[in-house]
All heavy atoms as an XYZ file, in Angstrom:
728
protein
N       0.822     -1.194      0.000
C       0.000      0.000      0.000
C       0.864      1.255      0.000
O       0.589      2.207     -0.712
C      -0.914     -0.009      1.214
C      -1.735      1.239      1.350
S      -3.441      0.818      1.322
C      -4.156      2.377      1.661
N       1.919      1.255      0.777
C       2.766      2.443      0.867
C       3.454      2.724     -0.465
O       3.642      3.880     -0.838
C       3.795      2.265      1.975
N       3.818      1.661     -1.191
C       4.501      1.865     -2.461
C       3.579      2.501     -3.496
O       4.015      3.330     -4.286
C       5.051      0.542     -2.990
C       6.259      0.083     -2.196
O       6.929      0.897     -1.576
N       6.515     -1.203     -2.210
N       2.310      2.095     -3.513
C       1.382      2.686     -4.475
C       1.148      4.164     -4.158
O       1.046      4.989     -5.063
C       0.060      1.926     -4.490
O      -0.605      2.075     -3.256
N       1.067      4.497     -2.880
C       0.899      5.895     -2.505
C       2.155      6.699     -2.810
O       2.071      7.855     -3.219
C       0.533      6.020     -1.026
C      -0.856      5.549     -0.641
C      -1.073      5.662      0.857
C      -1.909      6.335     -1.382
N       3.300      6.067     -2.642
C       4.557      6.752     -2.962
C       4.603      7.104     -4.439
O       4.989      8.206     -4.810
C       5.748      5.870     -2.575
C       7.082      6.475     -2.928
C       8.230      5.572     -2.479
N       9.484      5.950     -3.058
C      10.259      6.941     -2.630
N       9.856      7.662     -1.601
N      11.398      7.216     -3.220
N       4.175      6.167     -5.271
C       4.137      6.422     -6.706
C       3.178      7.552     -7.056
O       3.467      8.383     -7.913
N       2.035      7.574     -6.391
C       1.061      8.643     -6.629
C       1.624     10.001     -6.214
O       1.440     10.993     -6.918
C      -0.229      8.380     -5.858
C      -1.083      7.280     -6.444
C      -2.398      7.146     -5.703
O      -3.072      8.175     -5.512
O      -2.733      6.021     -5.320
N       2.321     10.025     -5.085
C       2.903     11.276     -4.603
C       3.978     11.759     -5.572
O       4.031     12.943     -5.918
C       3.471     11.104     -3.175
C       4.292     12.314     -2.763
C       2.348     10.862     -2.188
N       4.830     10.857     -6.026
C       5.873     11.244     -6.984
C       5.267     11.737     -8.294
O       5.734     12.721     -8.872
C       6.814     10.073     -7.250
C       7.767      9.724     -6.107
C       8.534      8.451     -6.427
C       8.721     10.865     -5.840
N       4.227     11.064     -8.753
C       3.557     11.478     -9.976
C       2.922     12.863     -9.807
O       2.995     13.709    -10.708
C       2.501     10.445    -10.372
C       2.052     10.597    -11.786
O       2.728     11.196    -12.610
N       0.886     10.045    -12.083
N       2.317     13.094     -8.658
C       1.730     14.397     -8.358
C       2.802     15.481     -8.362
O       2.622     16.553     -8.943
C       1.025     14.353     -6.997
C       0.416     15.659     -6.498
C      -0.733     16.081     -7.386
C      -0.042     15.497     -5.063
N       3.941     15.205     -7.739
C       5.038     16.171     -7.688
C       5.539     16.496     -9.094
O       5.745     17.664     -9.436
C       6.178     15.626     -6.824
C       7.292     16.608     -6.599
C       7.172     17.600     -5.630
C       8.463     16.564     -7.333
C       8.184     18.513     -5.406
C       9.479     17.475     -7.125
C       9.332     18.441     -6.162
O      10.337     19.354     -5.953
N       5.701     15.481     -9.911
C       6.182     15.686    -11.284
C       5.185     16.516    -12.089
O       5.574     17.413    -12.837
C       6.424     14.349    -11.980
C       7.635     13.619    -11.475
C       7.782     12.280    -12.180
C       8.913     11.462    -11.604
N       9.039     10.152    -12.263
N       3.899     16.213    -11.948
C       2.874     16.968    -12.671
C       2.850     18.429    -12.238
O       2.753     19.330    -13.077
C       1.494     16.339    -12.474
C       1.344     15.030    -13.209
O       2.065     14.761    -14.158
N       0.403     14.220    -12.759
N       2.933     18.654    -10.937
C       2.937     20.028    -10.446
C       4.194     20.766    -10.895
O       4.138     21.941    -11.270
C       2.823     20.050     -8.926
C       1.430     19.781     -8.370
C       1.488     19.507     -6.880
C       0.515     20.949     -8.656
N       5.314     20.089    -10.877
C       6.561     20.703    -11.320
C       6.478     21.085    -12.791
O       6.920     22.166    -13.197
C       7.714     19.726    -11.082
C       9.119     20.279    -11.059
C       9.260     21.346     -9.994
C      10.106     19.157    -10.803
N       5.866     20.230    -13.586
C       5.688     20.515    -15.012
C       4.771     21.722    -15.216
O       5.052     22.607    -16.024
C       5.129     19.279    -15.718
C       4.873     19.501    -17.182
C       5.912     19.499    -18.097
C       3.585     19.712    -17.651
C       5.677     19.709    -19.447
C       3.340     19.933    -18.996
C       4.389     19.926    -19.888
O       4.163     20.149    -21.224
N       3.662     21.745    -14.486
C       2.712     22.859    -14.626
C       3.288     24.170    -14.102
O       2.909     25.243    -14.561
C       1.410     22.543    -13.893
C       0.506     21.522    -14.553
C      -0.653     21.184    -13.638
C      -0.002     22.051    -15.872
N       4.195     24.091    -13.162
C       4.771     25.290    -12.568
C       5.723     26.043    -13.474
O       6.129     27.158    -13.154
N       6.071     25.469    -14.610
C       7.007     26.136    -15.519
C       6.457     27.457    -16.038
O       7.215     28.372    -16.319
C       7.334     25.244    -16.716
C       8.103     23.996    -16.349
C       8.451     23.177    -17.556
N       7.263     22.943    -18.380
C       7.289     22.729    -19.684
N       8.425     22.699    -20.317
N       6.175     22.523    -20.349
N       5.138     27.560    -16.162
C       4.531     28.761    -16.709
C       3.817     29.592    -15.641
O       2.967     30.418    -15.963
C       3.536     28.381    -17.805
C       4.190     27.716    -18.991
C       3.185     27.376    -20.063
O       2.138     28.044    -20.136
O       3.441     26.430    -20.809
N       4.162     29.393    -14.389
C       3.513     30.127    -13.302
C       3.813     31.621    -13.453
O       4.934     32.010    -13.785
C       4.019     29.601    -11.956
C       3.192     30.040    -10.794
C       1.912     29.549    -10.606
C       3.674     30.961     -9.877
C       1.137     29.956     -9.545
C       2.910     31.373     -8.805
C       1.634     30.863     -8.647
O       0.868     31.266     -7.594
N       2.818     32.473    -13.223
C       3.012     33.916    -13.435
C       4.158     34.542    -12.637
O       4.814     35.450    -13.111
C       1.675     34.523    -13.009
C       0.692     33.417    -13.195
C       1.436     32.153    -12.918
N       4.422     34.065    -11.442
C       5.505     34.638    -10.636
C       6.857     34.000    -10.939
O       7.852     34.361    -10.317
C       5.200     34.495     -9.147
C       4.090     35.385     -8.678
C       3.984     35.358     -7.174
C       2.934     36.323     -6.694
N       2.832     36.355     -5.246
N       6.879     33.044    -11.831
C       8.131     32.431    -12.228
C       8.254     30.991    -11.771
O       7.679     30.590    -10.758
N       9.022     30.231    -12.536
C       9.188     28.808    -12.247
C       9.980     28.586    -10.956
O       9.680     27.665    -10.191
C       9.874     28.108    -13.412
N      10.972     29.425    -10.698
C      11.780     29.254     -9.482
C      10.950     29.496     -8.229
O      11.085     28.774     -7.240
C      12.979     30.201     -9.507
C      13.978     29.828    -10.587
O      14.040     28.626    -10.941
O      14.692     30.723    -11.074
N      10.088     30.502     -8.271
C       9.200     30.774     -7.144
C       8.290     29.581     -6.892
O       8.139     29.115     -5.759
C       8.367     32.029     -7.440
C       7.293     32.307     -6.424
C       7.592     32.960     -5.236
C       5.972     31.927     -6.646
C       6.615     33.224     -4.301
C       4.989     32.179     -5.722
C       5.311     32.832     -4.550
O       4.330     33.076     -3.615
N       7.692     29.065     -7.977
C       6.775     27.935     -7.844
C       7.501     26.699     -7.323
O       7.004     25.998     -6.448
C       6.116     27.637     -9.194
C       5.045     26.588     -9.099
C       3.759     26.942     -8.754
C       5.326     25.254     -9.361
C       2.767     25.982     -8.659
C       4.348     24.298     -9.270
C       3.063     24.659     -8.918
N       8.684     26.438     -7.865
C       9.455     25.255     -7.469
C       9.812     25.298     -5.995
O       9.701     24.286     -5.285
C      10.720     25.139     -8.314
C      11.448     23.833     -8.118
C      12.701     23.701     -8.972
N      12.486     24.047    -10.365
C      13.052     25.101    -10.973
N      13.852     25.914    -10.325
N      12.816     25.334    -12.254
N      10.221     26.459     -5.496
C      10.588     26.553     -4.082
C       9.371     26.356     -3.182
O       9.466     25.683     -2.147
C      11.271     27.885     -3.791
O      10.377     28.954     -3.984
N       8.225     26.917     -3.570
C       7.012     26.738     -2.777
C       6.537     25.290     -2.807
O       6.079     24.745     -1.807
C       5.907     27.652     -3.304
C       6.196     29.141     -3.233
C       6.060     29.690     -1.831
N       4.767     29.461     -1.271
C       3.825     30.377     -1.124
N       4.042     31.609     -1.497
N       2.665     30.066     -0.595
N       6.649     24.666     -3.985
C       6.234     23.270     -4.125
C       7.098     22.365     -3.255
O       6.590     21.504     -2.532
C       6.327     22.852     -5.597
C       5.976     21.412     -5.928
C       4.509     21.142     -5.637
C       6.284     21.112     -7.386
N       8.397     22.572     -3.312
C       9.322     21.759     -2.517
C       9.050     21.931     -1.034
O       9.023     20.954     -0.282
C      10.762     22.138     -2.845
C      11.770     21.268     -2.158
C      13.175     21.618     -2.587
C      14.177     20.724     -1.895
N      15.550     21.046     -2.295
N       8.809     23.160     -0.600
C       8.513     23.417      0.815
C       7.235     22.707      1.246
O       7.170     22.141      2.345
C       8.403     24.918      1.058
N       6.219     22.722      0.388
C       4.954     22.073      0.724
C       5.129     20.561      0.854
O       4.567     19.941      1.768
C       3.906     22.397     -0.335
N       5.900     19.971     -0.046
C       6.095     18.524      0.030
C       6.996     18.142      1.207
O       6.763     17.122      1.852
C       6.665     17.995     -1.290
C       5.605     17.649     -2.295
C       4.951     18.636     -3.003
C       5.242     16.334     -2.520
C       3.965     18.327     -3.927
C       4.258     16.007     -3.424
C       3.614     17.012     -4.128
N       8.013     18.942      1.495
C       8.886     18.639      2.631
C       8.162     18.796      3.962
O       8.454     18.081      4.921
C      10.123     19.534      2.597
C      11.158     19.193      1.533
C      12.301     20.194      1.551
C      11.691     17.781      1.719
N       7.202     19.725      4.015
C       6.436     19.933      5.246
C       5.650     18.670      5.614
O       5.467     18.367      6.791
C       5.489     21.112      5.061
C       4.686     21.461      6.286
C       3.817     22.662      6.046
C       2.534     22.214      5.392
N       1.536     23.280      5.255
N       5.217     17.924      4.610
C       4.382     16.744      4.846
C       5.131     15.431      4.623
O       4.500     14.393      4.472
C       3.168     16.798      3.926
C       2.273     17.957      4.249
O       1.908     18.167      5.390
N       1.945     18.753      3.242
N       6.449     15.464      4.633
C       7.212     14.246      4.326
C       7.111     13.174      5.408
O       7.300     12.001      5.128
C       8.674     14.578      4.079
C       9.453     14.956      5.313
C      10.897     15.185      5.011
C      11.645     15.474      6.288
N      13.065     15.565      6.063
N       6.795     13.566      6.633
C       6.737     12.602      7.730
C       5.348     12.013      7.957
O       5.157     11.252      8.902
C       7.232     13.256      9.021
C       8.706     13.620      8.938
O       9.454     12.884      8.266
O       9.097     14.647      9.531
N       4.405     12.322      7.119
C       3.042     11.802      7.265
C       3.054     10.318      6.892
O       3.524      9.939      5.820
C       2.049     12.579      6.374
C       0.669     11.958      6.440
C       2.014     14.030      6.773
N       2.548      9.478      7.787
C       2.544      8.025      7.574
C       1.143      7.456      7.381
O       0.985      6.366      6.841
C       3.195      7.308      8.762
C       4.614      7.729      9.039
C       5.546      7.244      7.970
C       6.988      7.614      8.352
N       7.845      7.703      7.212
N       0.134      8.173      7.834
C      -1.244      7.700      7.766
C      -1.729      7.688      6.311
O      -1.746      8.734      5.658
C      -2.134      8.607      8.608
C      -3.574      8.150      8.627
O      -3.819      6.937      8.448
O      -4.463      9.012      8.823
N      -2.112      6.510      5.786
C      -2.545      6.428      4.384
C      -3.743      7.320      4.059
O      -3.822      7.883      2.965
C      -2.912      4.959      4.191
C      -2.187      4.233      5.269
C      -2.065      5.181      6.406
N      -4.663      7.480      4.993
C      -5.829      8.335      4.750
C      -5.416      9.801      4.633
O      -5.918     10.528      3.778
C      -6.870      8.164      5.859
C      -7.542      6.810      5.850
C      -8.216      6.509      4.518
O      -8.895      7.404      3.966
O      -8.062      5.393      4.021
N      -4.507     10.226      5.489
C      -4.016     11.606      5.427
C      -3.253     11.840      4.112
O      -3.384     12.901      3.492
C      -3.116     11.885      6.636
C      -2.524     13.262      6.669
C      -3.576     14.314      6.921
C      -2.890     15.672      7.076
N      -3.810     16.768      7.015
N      -2.481     10.844      3.689
C      -1.736     10.952      2.430
C      -2.713     11.083      1.261
O      -2.515     11.901      0.358
C      -0.789      9.751      2.243
C       0.314      9.792      3.301
C      -0.173      9.762      0.845
C       1.185      8.549      3.335
N      -3.795     10.307      1.298
C      -4.802     10.399      0.235
C      -5.461     11.769      0.215
O      -5.740     12.315     -0.855
C      -5.858      9.306      0.410
C      -5.343      7.924      0.069
C      -6.397      6.876      0.293
C      -5.829      5.483      0.064
N      -6.815      4.441      0.338
N      -5.706     12.346      1.388
C      -6.272     13.692      1.455
C      -5.310     14.715      0.856
O      -5.726     15.622      0.127
C      -6.582     14.075      2.901
C      -7.755     13.359      3.497
C      -7.948     13.710      4.959
O      -7.121     14.393      5.564
N      -9.048     13.227      5.541
N      -4.038     14.562      1.162
C      -3.041     15.494      0.627
C      -2.902     15.343     -0.890
O      -2.725     16.336     -1.600
C      -1.691     15.271      1.317
C      -1.639     15.669      2.787
C      -0.357     15.160      3.435
C      -1.755     17.172      2.941
N      -3.008     14.116     -1.383
C      -2.957     13.883     -2.827
C      -4.173     14.545     -3.496
O      -4.044     15.187     -4.545
C      -2.893     12.378     -3.144
C      -1.530     11.812     -2.743
C      -3.168     12.111     -4.619
C      -1.438     10.299     -2.819
N      -5.343     14.403     -2.883
C      -6.552     15.035     -3.428
C      -6.404     16.554     -3.454
O      -6.816     17.217     -4.418
C      -7.770     14.629     -2.606
N      -5.798     17.097     -2.434
C      -5.557     18.547     -2.396
C      -4.603     18.957     -3.517
O      -4.795     19.980     -4.167
C      -4.982     18.926     -1.036
C      -4.799     20.377     -0.833
C      -4.377     20.649      0.587
N      -4.039     22.045      0.760
C      -3.423     22.514      1.811
N      -3.087     21.701      2.793
N      -3.136     23.790      1.901
N      -3.580     18.152     -3.748
C      -2.644     18.435     -4.831
C      -3.313     18.361     -6.192
O      -3.020     19.166     -7.081
N      -4.221     17.414     -6.371
C      -4.944     17.312     -7.640
C      -5.871     18.514     -7.838
O      -6.062     18.980     -8.962
C      -5.710     15.998     -7.695
C      -4.778     14.802     -7.843
C      -5.458     13.465     -7.686
O      -6.665     13.439     -7.330
O      -4.796     12.457     -7.916
N      -6.409     19.026     -6.751
C      -7.215     20.241     -6.831
C      -6.346     21.417     -7.284
O      -6.771     22.228     -8.106
C      -7.858     20.542     -5.471
C      -8.598     21.843     -5.430
C      -9.844     21.951     -6.025
C      -8.049     22.951     -4.808
C     -10.532     23.156     -5.991
C      -8.729     24.156     -4.780
C      -9.975     24.251     -5.371
N      -5.140     21.497     -6.760
C      -4.215     22.565     -7.162
C      -3.892     22.447     -8.646
O      -3.804     23.461     -9.353
C      -2.934     22.525     -6.295
C      -1.861     23.451     -6.842
C      -3.260     22.893     -4.854
N      -3.744     21.229     -9.145
C      -3.492     21.025    -10.574
C      -4.652     21.593    -11.395
O      -4.438     22.302    -12.378
C      -3.274     19.530    -10.889
C      -1.900     19.091    -10.393
C      -3.411     19.249    -12.377
C      -1.628     17.611    -10.546
N      -5.863     21.297    -10.986
C      -7.031     21.815    -11.703
C      -7.079     23.335    -11.665
O      -7.418     23.983    -12.662
C      -8.316     21.227    -11.119
C      -8.487     19.761    -11.415
C      -9.737     19.225    -10.772
C      -9.837     17.718    -10.971
N     -10.978     17.157    -10.256
N      -6.738     23.924    -10.542
C      -6.723     25.375    -10.419
C      -5.661     25.998    -11.314
O      -5.892     27.025    -11.951
C      -6.493     25.792     -8.962
C      -7.656     25.507     -8.060
C      -8.865     26.364     -8.375
O      -8.708     27.575     -8.594
O      -9.974     25.811     -8.401
N      -4.485     25.377    -11.378
C      -3.426     25.885    -12.252
C      -3.836     25.807    -13.719
O      -3.598     26.742    -14.483
C      -2.134     25.098    -12.032
C      -1.325     25.450    -10.798
C      -0.185     24.458    -10.619
C      -0.781     26.856    -10.897
N      -4.448     24.697    -14.093
C      -4.904     24.563    -15.480
C      -5.948     25.623    -15.806
O      -5.914     26.225    -16.886
C      -5.466     23.161    -15.716
C      -4.397     22.090    -15.739
C      -4.961     20.687    -15.798
O      -6.166     20.495    -15.515
O      -4.184     19.775    -16.124
N      -6.847     25.889    -14.876
C      -7.855     26.924    -15.100
C      -7.194     28.299    -15.231
O      -7.576     29.100    -16.091
C      -8.863     26.935    -13.957
N      -6.202     28.559    -14.410
C      -5.465     29.824    -14.486
C      -4.811     29.994    -15.844
O      -4.895     31.053    -16.462
C      -4.409     29.873    -13.385
C      -3.446     31.052    -13.412
C      -4.144     32.309    -12.915
C      -2.230     30.744    -12.568
N      -4.190     28.944    -16.349
C      -3.503     29.019    -17.629
C      -4.485     29.175    -18.786
O      -4.238     29.930    -19.716
C      -2.618     27.795    -17.853
C      -1.481     27.676    -16.849
C      -0.921     26.449    -16.558
C      -0.989     28.785    -16.185
C       0.115     26.336    -15.657
C       0.036     28.677    -15.273
C       0.593     27.447    -15.006
O       1.620     27.341    -14.111
N      -5.614     28.466    -18.735
C      -6.613     28.605    -19.786
C      -7.214     30.008    -19.793
O      -7.460     30.581    -20.852
C      -7.718     27.559    -19.655
C      -7.303     26.188    -20.066
C      -7.502     25.099    -19.241
C      -6.714     25.965    -21.303
C      -7.120     23.834    -19.628
C      -6.336     24.703    -21.706
C      -6.541     23.633    -20.867
N      -7.446     30.558    -18.614
C      -7.986     31.907    -18.524
C      -6.998     32.918    -19.091
O      -7.383     33.835    -19.818
C      -8.330     32.251    -17.077
C      -8.962     33.609    -16.830
C     -10.283     33.726    -17.584
C      -9.196     33.810    -15.346
N      -5.742     32.741    -18.787
C      -4.717     33.646    -19.322
C      -4.647     33.548    -20.840
O      -4.549     34.554    -21.540
C      -3.366     33.316    -18.694
C      -2.265     34.279    -19.111
C      -1.007     34.045    -18.364
N      -0.472     32.735    -18.705
C       0.619     32.232    -18.172
N       1.278     32.903    -17.267
N       1.058     31.048    -18.537
N      -4.746     32.340    -21.347
C      -4.723     32.122    -22.795
C      -5.953     32.760    -23.450
O      -5.847     33.424    -24.485
C      -4.699     30.617    -23.066
C      -4.505     30.226    -24.484
C      -4.463     28.701    -24.559
C      -4.132     28.193    -25.910
N      -4.094     26.736    -25.953
N      -7.107     32.592    -22.838
C      -8.344     33.178    -23.357
C      -8.246     34.698    -23.395
O      -8.632     35.336    -24.378
C      -9.534     32.737    -22.504
C     -10.798     33.496    -22.788
C     -11.541     33.236    -23.936
C     -11.240     34.495    -21.936
C     -12.705     33.941    -24.210
C     -12.393     35.202    -22.196
C     -13.119     34.926    -23.344
O     -14.255     35.621    -23.617
N      -7.739     35.283    -22.327
C      -7.615     36.743    -22.276
C      -6.660     37.257    -23.346
O      -6.912     38.299    -23.949
C      -7.135     37.182    -20.900
C      -8.199     37.098    -19.854
C      -7.694     37.545    -18.521
N      -8.747     37.501    -17.523
C      -8.520     37.532    -16.225
N      -7.290     37.621    -15.760
N      -9.525     37.490    -15.387
N      -5.572     36.535    -23.584
C      -4.618     36.947    -24.608
C      -5.258     36.884    -25.993
O      -5.091     37.799    -26.807
C      -3.375     36.077    -24.547
N      -5.998     35.829    -26.272
C      -6.665     35.705    -27.565
C      -7.732     36.778    -27.737
O      -7.874     37.359    -28.817
C      -7.290     34.317    -27.712
C      -6.315     33.171    -27.936
C      -7.043     31.838    -27.885
C      -5.608     33.333    -29.265
N      -8.485     37.028    -26.693
C      -9.521     38.045    -26.760
C      -8.904     39.412    -27.022
O      -9.427     40.197    -27.814
C     -10.310     38.066    -25.451
C     -11.478     39.015    -25.475
C     -12.258     38.939    -24.183
C     -13.375     39.953    -24.204
N     -14.085     40.009    -22.943
N      -7.786     39.686    -26.392
C      -7.107     40.960    -26.581
C      -6.598     41.118    -28.012
O      -6.618     42.202    -28.567
C      -5.926     41.040    -25.612
C      -5.631     42.394    -25.089
C      -4.578     42.318    -24.005
O      -3.732     41.424    -24.000
N      -4.623     43.249    -23.078
N      -6.161     40.033    -28.618
C      -5.644     40.090    -29.991
C      -6.733     40.332    -31.021
O      -6.521     41.041    -31.997
C      -4.932     38.784    -30.339
C      -3.580     38.666    -29.728
C      -2.868     37.442    -30.247
N      -1.776     37.134    -29.344
C      -1.406     35.929    -29.011
N      -2.025     34.889    -29.510
N      -0.404     35.736    -28.186
N      -7.876     39.715    -30.825
C      -8.898     39.729    -31.864
C      -9.994     40.764    -31.681
O     -10.762     41.019    -32.587
C      -9.515     38.339    -32.020
C      -8.523     37.352    -32.569
C      -7.948     36.387    -31.753
C      -8.132     37.402    -33.896
C      -7.018     35.492    -32.275
C      -7.212     36.511    -34.409
C      -6.668     35.561    -33.582
O      -5.745     34.686    -34.098
N     -10.094     41.338    -30.513
C     -11.122     42.350    -30.273
C     -10.467     43.613    -29.771
O      -9.646     43.584    -28.864
C     -12.144     41.860    -29.237
C     -12.880     40.619    -29.667
C     -12.565     39.390    -29.138
C     -13.891     40.693    -30.618
C     -13.232     38.240    -29.532
C     -14.566     39.563    -31.019
C     -14.230     38.342    -30.480
O     -14.908     37.231    -30.871
N     -10.851     44.705    -30.346
C     -10.294     45.971    -29.883
C     -10.983     46.386    -28.594
O     -12.051     45.896    -28.244
C     -10.465     47.054    -30.950
O     -11.843     47.338    -31.107
N     -10.425     47.338    -27.912
C     -11.004     47.797    -26.645
C     -12.311     48.549    -26.856
O     -13.110     48.696    -25.952
C     -10.008     48.694    -25.897
C      -8.846     47.907    -25.370
O      -8.960     46.703    -25.135
N      -7.720     48.563    -25.171
N     -12.557     49.038    -28.087
C     -13.790     49.777    -28.372
C     -15.026     48.890    -28.325
O     -16.112     49.347    -28.000
C     -13.711     50.431    -29.746
C     -12.564     51.427    -29.834
O     -12.188     51.960    -28.757
O     -12.052     51.663    -30.935
N     -14.873     47.619    -28.663
C     -16.020     46.707    -28.758
C     -16.405     46.113    -27.408
O     -17.377     45.399    -27.324
C     -15.710     45.563    -29.726
C     -15.558     46.065    -31.146
O     -16.053     47.151    -31.486
N     -14.893     45.303    -31.978
N     -15.676     46.367    -26.378
C     -15.966     45.722    -25.089
C     -16.989     46.429    -24.311
O     -17.349     47.416    -24.106
C     -14.706     45.575    -24.247
C     -13.755     44.608    -24.875
C     -12.481     44.475    -24.048
O     -12.228     45.222    -23.119
N     -11.677     43.514    -24.401
């Protein structure tokens, strides 16, 4: 059981690290915050608590994706519509 959760945690970390490359405040800022968050919870042994933390991380992934899509939408809208039409 611990090995499967370890794999999930590593996969979550890799996904967040990948998504953090385009973070508005910079990749280094995101990476340091991500590392601090994972190190803060490194001693958690309870499988239920680990699952809760994984769910929280997946929520953060969804929020980051929404942030990036919104930024992309705003950029496209700015390119194709002038400020007069808004």
